[in-house]
Biopython code that builds the backbone (N, CA, C, O; Angstrom):
import numpy as np
from Bio.PDB.StructureBuilder import StructureBuilder

atoms = [
    (1, "MET", "N", (7.759, -55.303, -47.753)),
    (1, "MET", "CA", (8.496, -55.338, -46.343)),
    (1, "MET", "C", (8.649, -53.836, -45.906)),
    (1, "MET", "O", (8.153, -53.610, -44.802)),
    (2, "ASN", "N", (9.193, -52.832, -46.494)),
    (2, "ASN", "CA", (9.240, -51.688, -46.084)),
    (2, "ASN", "C", (7.917, -51.128, -45.666)),
    (2, "ASN", "O", (8.038, -50.174, -44.897)),
    (3, "GLN", "N", (6.813, -51.424, -45.931)),
    (3, "GLN", "CA", (5.441, -50.840, -45.554)),
    (3, "GLN", "C", (5.254, -51.222, -44.135)),
    (3, "GLN", "O", (4.922, -50.420, -43.263)),
    (4, "VAL", "N", (5.560, -52.923, -43.874)),
    (4, "VAL", "CA", (5.639, -53.595, -42.670)),
    (4, "VAL", "C", (6.238, -52.598, -41.728)),
    (4, "VAL", "O", (5.615, -52.045, -40.821)),
    (5, "ILE", "N", (7.534, -52.411, -42.029)),
    (5, "ILE", "CA", (8.375, -51.935, -41.031)),
    (5, "ILE", "C", (7.921, -50.404, -40.560)),
    (5, "ILE", "O", (7.950, -50.032, -39.387)),
    (6, "THR", "N", (7.519, -49.628, -41.621)),
    (6, "THR", "CA", (7.146, -48.228, -41.623)),
    (6, "THR", "C", (5.660, -48.412, -40.666)),
    (6, "THR", "O", (5.489, -47.571, -39.783)),
    (7, "GLU", "N", (4.904, -49.192, -40.795)),
    (7, "GLU", "CA", (3.777, -49.398, -39.964)),
    (7, "GLU", "C", (4.122, -49.694, -38.592)),
    (7, "GLU", "O", (3.393, -49.202, -37.730)),
    (8, "ILE", "N", (5.156, -50.450, -38.211)),
    (8, "ILE", "CA", (5.600, -50.943, -37.138)),
    (8, "ILE", "C", (6.039, -49.860, -36.307)),
    (8, "ILE", "O", (5.603, -49.735, -35.162)),
    (9, "LEU", "N", (7.031, -48.918, -36.904)),
    (9, "LEU", "CA", (7.394, -47.873, -36.476)),
    (9, "LEU", "C", (6.309, -46.688, -36.121)),
    (9, "LEU", "O", (6.464, -45.943, -35.154)),
    (10, "GLN", "N", (5.624, -46.638, -36.675)),
    (10, "GLN", "CA", (4.609, -45.800, -36.626)),
    (10, "GLN", "C", (3.579, -46.027, -35.364)),
    (10, "GLN", "O", (3.161, -45.163, -34.592)),
    (11, "GLU", "N", (3.347, -47.149, -35.372)),
    (11, "GLU", "CA", (2.489, -47.775, -34.438)),
    (11, "GLU", "C", (2.965, -47.684, -33.174)),
    (11, "GLU", "O", (2.198, -47.741, -32.213)),
    (12, "THR", "N", (4.564, -47.502, -33.008)),
    (12, "THR", "CA", (5.424, -47.483, -31.532)),
    (12, "THR", "C", (5.689, -45.816, -31.561)),
    (12, "THR", "O", (6.607, -45.391, -30.859)),
    (13, "GLY", "N", (5.086, -45.096, -32.171)),
    (13, "GLY", "CA", (5.387, -43.605, -32.021)),
    (13, "GLY", "C", (6.850, -42.900, -32.671)),
    (13, "GLY", "O", (7.293, -41.823, -32.274)),
    (14, "TYR", "N", (7.443, -43.682, -33.668)),
    (14, "TYR", "CA", (8.396, -43.333, -34.385)),
    (14, "TYR", "C", (7.554, -42.685, -35.926)),
    (14, "TYR", "O", (6.780, -43.385, -36.579)),
    (15, "HIS", "N", (7.871, -41.389, -36.254)),
    (15, "HIS", "CA", (7.459, -41.072, -37.373)),
    (15, "HIS", "C", (8.365, -41.260, -38.703)),
    (15, "HIS", "O", (7.826, -40.983, -39.775)),
    (16, "ASP", "N", (9.749, -41.728, -38.703)),
    (16, "ASP", "CA", (10.691, -42.019, -39.429)),
    (16, "ASP", "C", (11.696, -42.952, -38.747)),
    (16, "ASP", "O", (11.864, -43.135, -37.542)),
    (17, "SER", "N", (12.383, -43.548, -39.885)),
    (17, "SER", "CA", (13.455, -44.682, -39.128)),
    (17, "SER", "C", (14.655, -43.950, -38.626)),
    (17, "SER", "O", (15.491, -44.574, -37.971)),
    (18, "ASN", "N", (14.810, -42.683, -38.877)),
    (18, "ASN", "CA", (15.970, -41.835, -38.018)),
    (18, "ASN", "C", (15.676, -41.668, -36.809)),
    (18, "ASN", "O", (16.605, -41.687, -36.001)),
    (19, "ALA", "N", (14.511, -41.489, -36.405)),
    (19, "ALA", "CA", (14.206, -41.455, -34.813)),
    (19, "ALA", "C", (14.471, -42.664, -34.224)),
    (19, "ALA", "O", (14.973, -42.711, -33.101)),
    (20, "PHE", "N", (14.161, -43.762, -34.922)),
    (20, "PHE", "CA", (14.313, -45.042, -34.518)),
    (20, "PHE", "C", (15.794, -45.500, -34.149)),
    (20, "PHE", "O", (16.227, -45.926, -33.078)),
    (21, "LEU", "N", (16.449, -45.276, -35.390)),
    (21, "LEU", "CA", (17.832, -45.491, -35.330)),
    (21, "LEU", "C", (18.724, -44.614, -34.754)),
    (21, "LEU", "O", (19.942, -44.762, -34.856)),
    (22, "ALA", "N", (18.055, -43.460, -33.991)),
    (22, "ALA", "CA", (19.028, -42.491, -33.060)),
    (22, "ALA", "C", (18.600, -43.089, -31.711)),
    (22, "ALA", "O", (19.467, -43.003, -30.841)),
    (23, "ASP", "N", (17.367, -43.717, -31.329)),
    (23, "ASP", "CA", (17.113, -44.273, -29.932)),
    (23, "ASP", "C", (17.723, -45.723, -29.807)),
    (23, "ASP", "O", (18.100, -46.196, -28.735)),
    (24, "TRP", "N", (17.773, -46.293, -30.864)),
    (24, "TRP", "CA", (18.658, -47.613, -30.857)),
    (24, "TRP", "C", (19.886, -47.567, -30.612)),
    (24, "TRP", "O", (20.472, -48.277, -29.794)),
    (25, "SER", "N", (20.446, -46.579, -31.429)),
    (25, "SER", "CA", (21.996, -46.403, -31.141)),
    (25, "SER", "C", (22.085, -45.914, -29.931)),
    (25, "SER", "O", (23.026, -46.344, -29.264)),
    (26, "LEU", "N", (21.162, -44.895, -29.284)),
    (26, "LEU", "CA", (21.670, -44.482, -27.687)),
    (26, "LEU", "C", (21.627, -45.768, -26.745)),
    (26, "LEU", "O", (22.296, -45.947, -25.727)),
    (27, "MET", "N", (20.491, -46.799, -27.437)),
    (27, "MET", "CA", (20.403, -47.824, -26.212)),
    (27, "MET", "C", (21.656, -48.772, -26.191)),
    (27, "MET", "O", (22.092, -49.304, -25.170)),
    (28, "ILE", "N", (22.175, -48.913, -27.454)),
    (28, "ILE", "CA", (23.412, -49.670, -27.530)),
    (28, "ILE", "C", (24.358, -48.891, -26.921)),
    (28, "ILE", "O", (24.855, -49.397, -25.915)),
    (29, "ALA", "N", (24.840, -47.564, -27.311)),
    (29, "ALA", "CA", (25.837, -46.957, -26.574)),
    (29, "ALA", "C", (25.581, -47.137, -25.006)),
    (29, "ALA", "O", (26.553, -47.600, -24.408)),
    (30, "LEU", "N", (24.515, -46.873, -24.274)),
    (30, "LEU", "CA", (24.496, -47.114, -22.923)),
    (30, "LEU", "C", (24.700, -48.414, -22.567)),
    (30, "LEU", "O", (24.997, -48.608, -21.388)),
    (31, "SER", "N", (24.614, -49.332, -23.283)),
    (31, "SER", "CA", (24.750, -50.705, -22.897)),
    (31, "SER", "C", (26.449, -50.801, -22.927)),
    (31, "SER", "O", (27.057, -51.289, -21.974)),
    (32, "LYS", "N", (27.036, -50.361, -23.945)),
    (32, "LYS", "CA", (28.304, -50.419, -24.023)),
    (32, "LYS", "C", (29.097, -49.825, -22.940)),
    (32, "LYS", "O", (30.050, -50.416, -22.432)),
    (33, "ILE", "N", (28.632, -48.442, -22.522)),
    (33, "ILE", "CA", (29.161, -47.638, -21.406)),
    (33, "ILE", "C", (28.877, -48.569, -20.027)),
    (33, "ILE", "O", (29.826, -48.786, -19.273)),
    (34, "SER", "N", (27.883, -48.974, -19.801)),
    (34, "SER", "CA", (27.608, -49.836, -18.675)),
    (34, "SER", "C", (28.618, -51.203, -18.777)),
    (34, "SER", "O", (28.980, -51.627, -17.679)),
    (35, "GLN", "N", (28.962, -51.712, -19.602)),
    (35, "GLN", "CA", (29.722, -52.835, -19.695)),
    (35, "GLN", "C", (31.259, -52.515, -19.573)),
    (35, "GLN", "O", (32.009, -53.207, -18.886)),
    (36, "TYR", "N", (31.664, -51.445, -20.271)),
    (36, "TYR", "CA", (32.858, -50.689, -19.997)),
    (36, "TYR", "C", (33.331, -50.225, -18.661)),
    (36, "TYR", "O", (34.475, -50.309, -18.215)),
    (37, "GLN", "N", (32.135, -49.657, -18.018)),
    (37, "GLN", "CA", (32.232, -49.003, -16.879)),
    (37, "GLN", "C", (32.297, -49.895, -15.684)),
    (37, "GLN", "O", (32.664, -49.498, -14.578)),
    (38, "SER", "N", (31.877, -51.275, -15.985)),
    (38, "SER", "CA", (31.740, -52.114, -14.912)),
    (38, "SER", "C", (33.091, -52.690, -14.984)),
    (38, "SER", "O", (33.552, -53.005, -13.886)),
    (39, "GLU", "N", (33.972, -52.942, -16.192)),
    (39, "GLU", "CA", (35.067, -53.366, -16.164)),
    (39, "GLU", "C", (36.030, -52.564, -15.507)),
    (39, "GLU", "O", (36.900, -53.047, -14.783)),
    (40, "CYS", "N", (35.891, -51.219, -15.759)),
    (40, "CYS", "CA", (36.796, -50.226, -15.164)),
    (40, "CYS", "C", (36.674, -50.411, -13.547)),
    (40, "CYS", "O", (37.611, -50.619, -12.777)),
    (41, "ASP", "N", (35.400, -50.295, -13.245)),
    (41, "ASP", "CA", (35.249, -50.184, -11.717)),
    (41, "ASP", "C", (35.926, -51.332, -11.307)),
    (41, "ASP", "O", (36.843, -51.107, -10.518)),
    (42, "PHE", "N", (35.671, -52.933, -11.727)),
    (42, "PHE", "CA", (36.167, -53.839, -11.264)),
    (42, "PHE", "C", (38.130, -53.695, -10.946)),
    (42, "PHE", "O", (38.873, -53.960, -10.001)),
    (43, "PHE", "N", (38.261, -53.266, -12.001)),
    (43, "PHE", "CA", (40.002, -53.071, -11.758)),
    (43, "PHE", "C", (40.501, -51.910, -11.031)),
    (43, "PHE", "O", (41.676, -51.920, -10.665)),
    (44, "PHE", "N", (39.639, -50.760, -10.740)),
    (44, "PHE", "CA", (39.667, -49.777, -9.710)),
    (44, "PHE", "C", (39.561, -50.437, -8.333)),
    (44, "PHE", "O", (40.386, -50.251, -7.439)),
    (45, "THR", "N", (38.472, -51.231, -8.231)),
    (45, "THR", "CA", (38.313, -51.926, -6.667)),
    (45, "THR", "C", (39.385, -52.845, -6.559)),
    (45, "THR", "O", (39.972, -52.970, -5.484)),
    (46, "LYS", "N", (39.706, -53.512, -7.578)),
    (46, "LYS", "CA", (41.150, -54.577, -7.494)),
    (46, "LYS", "C", (42.195, -54.028, -6.886)),
    (46, "LYS", "O", (42.798, -54.538, -5.941)),
    (47, "TYR", "N", (42.511, -52.675, -7.552)),
    (47, "TYR", "CA", (43.726, -52.259, -7.318)),
    (47, "TYR", "C", (43.878, -51.064, -6.514)),
    (47, "TYR", "O", (44.933, -50.613, -6.067)),
    (48, "ARG", "N", (42.520, -50.527, -6.360)),
    (48, "ARG", "CA", (42.633, -49.161, -5.350)),
    (48, "ARG", "C", (43.163, -48.101, -5.732)),
    (48, "ARG", "O", (43.683, -47.227, -5.038)),
    (49, "MET", "N", (43.014, -48.166, -7.142)),
    (49, "MET", "CA", (43.787, -46.794, -7.745)),
    (49, "MET", "C", (43.152, -46.592, -9.039)),
    (49, "MET", "O", (42.468, -47.492, -9.527)),
    (50, "PRO", "N", (43.338, -45.400, -9.675)),
    (50, "PRO", "CA", (42.506, -44.918, -10.763)),
    (50, "PRO", "C", (43.491, -45.803, -12.155)),
    (50, "PRO", "O", (44.533, -46.382, -11.848)),
    (51, "PHE", "N", (43.091, -45.796, -13.346)),
    (51, "PHE", "CA", (43.648, -46.376, -14.259)),
    (51, "PHE", "C", (44.976, -45.850, -14.438)),
    (51, "PHE", "O", (45.893, -46.671, -14.405)),
    (52, "GLY", "N", (45.291, -44.467, -14.647)),
    (52, "GLY", "CA", (46.439, -43.853, -14.874)),
    (52, "GLY", "C", (47.422, -43.870, -13.920)),
    (52, "GLY", "O", (48.553, -43.610, -14.329)),
    (53, "ASP", "N", (47.262, -44.149, -12.554)),
    (53, "ASP", "CA", (48.168, -44.558, -11.491)),
    (53, "ASP", "C", (48.793, -45.772, -11.760)),
    (53, "ASP", "O", (50.009, -45.890, -11.906)),
    (54, "PHE", "N", (47.897, -46.772, -11.834)),
    (54, "PHE", "CA", (48.269, -48.150, -12.109)),
    (54, "PHE", "C", (49.102, -48.477, -13.591)),
    (54, "PHE", "O", (49.959, -49.341, -13.778)),
    (55, "GLU", "N", (48.619, -47.614, -14.441)),
    (55, "GLU", "CA", (49.383, -47.843, -15.799)),
    (55, "GLU", "C", (50.969, -47.312, -15.370)),
    (55, "GLU", "O", (51.998, -47.860, -15.764)),
    (56, "LYS", "N", (50.913, -46.229, -14.556)),
    (56, "LYS", "CA", (52.385, -45.667, -14.235)),
    (56, "LYS", "C", (53.074, -46.608, -13.497)),
    (56, "LYS", "O", (54.188, -46.985, -13.860)),
    (57, "MET", "N", (52.441, -47.107, -12.324)),
    (57, "MET", "CA", (53.047, -48.334, -11.582)),
    (57, "MET", "C", (53.772, -49.311, -12.438)),
    (57, "MET", "O", (55.000, -49.388, -12.440)),
    (58, "ILE", "N", (52.938, -50.109, -13.216)),
    (58, "ILE", "CA", (53.217, -51.215, -14.063)),
    (58, "ILE", "C", (54.395, -50.723, -14.965)),
    (58, "ILE", "O", (55.324, -51.505, -15.171)),
    (59, "ARG", "N", (54.409, -49.568, -15.471)),
    (59, "ARG", "CA", (55.608, -49.246, -16.513)),
    (59, "ARG", "C", (56.742, -48.974, -15.628)),
    (59, "ARG", "O", (57.878, -49.129, -16.075)),
    (60, "LYS", "N", (56.573, -48.607, -14.492)),
    (60, "LYS", "CA", (58.025, -48.418, -13.657)),
    (60, "LYS", "C", (58.612, -49.553, -13.184)),
    (60, "LYS", "O", (59.807, -49.510, -12.891)),
    (61, "GLN", "N", (57.940, -50.643, -13.045)),
    (61, "GLN", "CA", (58.427, -51.854, -12.365)),
    (61, "GLN", "C", (59.498, -52.248, -13.341)),
    (61, "GLN", "O", (59.486, -52.041, -14.555)),
    (62, "ASN", "N", (60.499, -52.892, -12.577)),
    (62, "ASN", "CA", (61.518, -53.518, -13.234)),
    (62, "ASN", "C", (61.520, -55.013, -13.510)),
    (62, "ASN", "O", (62.365, -55.530, -14.241)),
    (63, "GLU", "N", (60.597, -55.661, -12.934)),
    (63, "GLU", "CA", (60.578, -57.014, -13.129)),
    (63, "GLU", "C", (58.722, -57.246, -13.510)),
    (63, "GLU", "O", (57.738, -56.634, -13.093)),
    (64, "GLU", "N", (58.847, -58.282, -14.371)),
    (64, "GLU", "CA", (57.718, -58.686, -15.290)),
    (64, "GLU", "C", (56.704, -59.317, -14.137)),
    (64, "GLU", "O", (57.004, -60.138, -13.271)),
    (65, "ASN", "N", (55.456, -58.712, -14.372)),
    (65, "ASN", "CA", (54.145, -59.401, -13.401)),
    (65, "ASN", "C", (53.287, -59.564, -14.596)),
    (65, "ASN", "O", (52.713, -58.550, -14.994)),
    (66, "PHE", "N", (53.047, -61.034, -15.436)),
    (66, "PHE", "CA", (52.277, -61.218, -16.459)),
    (66, "PHE", "C", (50.832, -60.772, -16.186)),
    (66, "PHE", "O", (50.086, -60.205, -16.984)),
    (67, "ASP", "N", (50.550, -61.156, -14.818)),
    (67, "ASP", "CA", (49.224, -60.974, -14.529)),
    (67, "ASP", "C", (48.635, -59.530, -14.391)),
    (67, "ASP", "O", (47.505, -59.205, -14.756)),
    (68, "HIS", "N", (49.697, -58.594, -13.728)),
    (68, "HIS", "CA", (49.444, -57.006, -13.804)),
    (68, "HIS", "C", (49.333, -56.580, -15.354)),
    (68, "HIS", "O", (48.404, -55.849, -15.699)),
    (69, "GLU", "N", (50.145, -56.972, -16.149)),
    (69, "GLU", "CA", (50.350, -56.547, -17.543)),
    (69, "GLU", "C", (49.206, -56.709, -18.331)),
    (69, "GLU", "O", (48.825, -55.903, -19.180)),
    (70, "ALA", "N", (48.465, -58.151, -17.930)),
    (70, "ALA", "CA", (47.312, -58.670, -18.786)),
    (70, "ALA", "C", (46.163, -57.697, -18.101)),
    (70, "ALA", "O", (45.230, -57.383, -18.840)),
    (71, "ASP", "N", (46.161, -57.261, -16.924)),
    (71, "ASP", "CA", (45.210, -56.689, -16.361)),
    (71, "ASP", "C", (45.211, -55.225, -16.725)),
    (71, "ASP", "O", (44.198, -54.525, -16.721)),
    (72, "LEU", "N", (46.573, -54.764, -17.079)),
    (72, "LEU", "CA", (46.705, -53.523, -17.541)),
    (72, "LEU", "C", (46.104, -53.472, -18.950)),
    (72, "LEU", "O", (45.297, -52.574, -19.189)),
    (73, "GLU", "N", (46.434, -54.379, -19.928)),
    (73, "GLU", "CA", (45.882, -54.404, -21.020)),
    (73, "GLU", "C", (44.343, -54.472, -21.306)),
    (73, "GLU", "O", (43.793, -53.909, -22.253)),
    (74, "ASP", "N", (43.758, -55.198, -20.407)),
    (74, "ASP", "CA", (42.284, -55.125, -20.371)),
    (74, "ASP", "C", (41.754, -53.883, -19.870)),
    (74, "ASP", "O", (40.804, -53.406, -20.489)),
    (75, "TRP", "N", (42.217, -53.243, -18.811)),
    (75, "TRP", "CA", (41.869, -52.154, -18.338)),
    (75, "TRP", "C", (41.884, -50.890, -19.265)),
    (75, "TRP", "O", (41.047, -49.993, -19.365)),
    (76, "GLU", "N", (43.236, -51.103, -20.003)),
    (76, "GLU", "CA", (43.215, -49.843, -20.943)),
    (76, "GLU", "C", (42.190, -50.090, -22.095)),
    (76, "GLU", "O", (41.646, -49.143, -22.663)),
    (77, "PHE", "N", (42.014, -51.021, -22.328)),
    (77, "PHE", "CA", (40.954, -51.271, -23.566)),
    (77, "PHE", "C", (39.876, -50.747, -23.021)),
    (77, "PHE", "O", (39.358, -49.847, -23.682)),
    (78, "ALA", "N", (39.316, -51.060, -21.904)),
    (78, "ALA", "CA", (38.053, -51.080, -21.379)),
    (78, "ALA", "C", (37.865, -49.331, -21.172)),
    (78, "ALA", "O", (36.772, -48.812, -21.399)),
    (79, "TRP", "N", (38.828, -48.672, -20.805)),
    (79, "TRP", "CA", (38.952, -47.422, -20.355)),
    (79, "TRP", "C", (38.791, -46.495, -21.729)),
    (79, "TRP", "O", (37.944, -45.620, -21.908)),
    (80, "HIS", "N", (39.810, -46.912, -22.630)),
    (80, "HIS", "CA", (39.407, -46.200, -24.112)),
    (80, "HIS", "C", (38.085, -46.399, -24.689)),
    (80, "HIS", "O", (37.441, -45.483, -25.199)),
    (81, "ALA", "N", (37.682, -47.622, -24.603)),
    (81, "ALA", "CA", (36.299, -47.995, -24.972)),
    (81, "ALA", "C", (35.320, -47.092, -24.486)),
    (81, "ALA", "O", (34.581, -46.444, -25.227)),
    (82, "LEU", "N", (35.305, -47.039, -23.106)),
    (82, "LEU", "CA", (34.194, -46.289, -22.530)),
    (82, "LEU", "C", (34.310, -44.830, -22.824)),
    (82, "LEU", "O", (33.311, -44.112, -22.854)),
    (83, "ALA", "N", (35.691, -44.316, -23.074)),
    (83, "ALA", "CA", (35.666, -42.874, -23.412)),
    (83, "ALA", "C", (35.087, -42.839, -24.954)),
    (83, "ALA", "O", (34.310, -41.919, -25.213)),
    (84, "TRP", "N", (35.365, -43.641, -25.844)),
    (84, "TRP", "CA", (34.846, -43.584, -27.034)),
    (84, "TRP", "C", (33.254, -43.688, -27.162)),
    (84, "TRP", "O", (32.738, -42.775, -27.807)),
    (85, "TRP", "N", (32.424, -44.640, -26.656)),
    (85, "TRP", "CA", (31.268, -44.630, -26.492)),
    (85, "TRP", "C", (30.601, -43.529, -25.722)),
    (85, "TRP", "O", (29.513, -43.078, -26.079)),
    (86, "GLU", "N", (31.400, -42.988, -24.415)),
    (86, "GLU", "CA", (30.877, -41.786, -24.123)),
    (86, "GLU", "C", (30.922, -40.528, -24.968)),
    (86, "GLU", "O", (30.124, -39.605, -24.806)),
    (87, "LYS", "N", (31.974, -40.529, -25.961)),
    (87, "LYS", "CA", (31.836, -39.395, -27.022)),
    (87, "LYS", "C", (30.730, -39.565, -28.039)),
    (87, "LYS", "O", (30.235, -38.636, -28.677)),
    (88, "ARG", "N", (30.416, -40.730, -28.125)),
    (88, "ARG", "CA", (29.227, -41.196, -29.079)),
    (88, "ARG", "C", (27.914, -40.639, -28.523)),
    (88, "ARG", "O", (27.096, -40.120, -29.282)),
    (89, "ILE", "N", (27.737, -40.727, -27.404)),
    (89, "ILE", "CA", (26.603, -40.548, -26.472)),
    (89, "ILE", "C", (26.570, -38.910, -26.517)),
    (89, "ILE", "O", (25.461, -38.382, -26.595)),
    (90, "ARG", "N", (27.445, -38.293, -26.484)),
    (90, "ARG", "CA", (27.643, -36.644, -26.687)),
    (90, "ARG", "C", (26.956, -36.284, -27.952)),
    (90, "ARG", "O", (26.095, -35.413, -28.073)),
    (91, "GLY", "N", (27.514, -37.181, -29.035)),
    (91, "GLY", "CA", (27.111, -36.785, -30.445)),
    (91, "GLY", "C", (25.781, -37.003, -30.589)),
    (91, "GLY", "O", (25.116, -36.204, -31.248)),
    (92, "LEU", "N", (25.186, -38.132, -29.987)),
    (92, "LEU", "CA", (23.881, -38.442, -30.193)),
    (92, "LEU", "C", (23.005, -37.205, -29.697)),
    (92, "LEU", "O", (22.179, -36.543, -30.325)),
    (93, "GLN", "N", (23.473, -37.089, -28.269)),
    (93, "GLN", "CA", (22.726, -36.017, -27.801)),
    (93, "GLN", "C", (22.749, -34.367, -28.056)),
    (93, "GLN", "O", (21.959, -33.591, -27.517)),
    (94, "HIS", "N", (23.873, -33.959, -29.039)),
    (94, "HIS", "CA", (23.845, -32.877, -29.803)),
    (94, "HIS", "C", (23.585, -32.980, -31.192)),
    (94, "HIS", "O", (23.617, -31.907, -31.794)),
    (95, "GLY", "N", (23.352, -33.929, -31.810)),
    (95, "GLY", "CA", (22.835, -34.218, -33.144)),
    (95, "GLY", "C", (23.912, -34.062, -33.985)),
    (95, "GLY", "O", (23.820, -33.380, -35.006)),
    (96, "TYR", "N", (25.165, -34.760, -33.583)),
    (96, "TYR", "CA", (26.322, -34.541, -34.632)),
    (96, "TYR", "C", (27.132, -35.849, -34.424)),
    (96, "TYR", "O", (26.908, -36.424, -33.359)),
    (97, "SER", "N", (27.922, -36.344, -35.158)),
    (97, "SER", "CA", (28.776, -37.369, -35.233)),
    (97, "SER", "C", (30.277, -37.028, -34.940)),
    (97, "SER", "O", (31.023, -36.545, -35.791)),
    (98, "PRO", "N", (30.623, -37.302, -33.748)),
    (98, "PRO", "CA", (31.995, -37.070, -33.343)),
    (98, "PRO", "C", (33.167, -37.578, -33.895)),
    (98, "PRO", "O", (33.091, -38.806, -33.952)),
    (99, "SER", "N", (34.096, -37.196, -34.276)),
    (99, "SER", "CA", (35.200, -38.141, -34.904)),
    (99, "SER", "C", (36.129, -38.592, -33.779)),
    (99, "SER", "O", (37.075, -39.341, -34.023)),
]
sb = StructureBuilder()
sb.init_structure("model")
sb.init_model(0)
sb.init_chain("A")
sb.init_seg("    ")
for serial, (resi, resn, name, xyz) in enumerate(atoms, 1):
    if name == "N":
        sb.init_residue(resn, " ", resi, " ")
    sb.init_atom(name, np.array(xyz, "f"), 0.0, 1.0, " ", f" {name:<3s}", serial, name[0])
structure = sb.get_structure()
């Protein structure tokens, strides 16, 4: 089976599996960035403000708004995930693994 994989990789221009894995990792990371950027853009458009301003506004409110709090949690997750994946892209581009 390893021989078949090696032949397929060579036929598609890869000289070793590390080059393939680097490209595949980049494709996955770009896909994740697109996903989380879309989520962040949705909330930015919905609330017409950046994440940090929305977070401050929600934290200052005296009354609970479950819809806003749920959106804050979702936006915060997407925002942090986007930053995490962007850091991984930079690591792939520079040939190291960021922590």
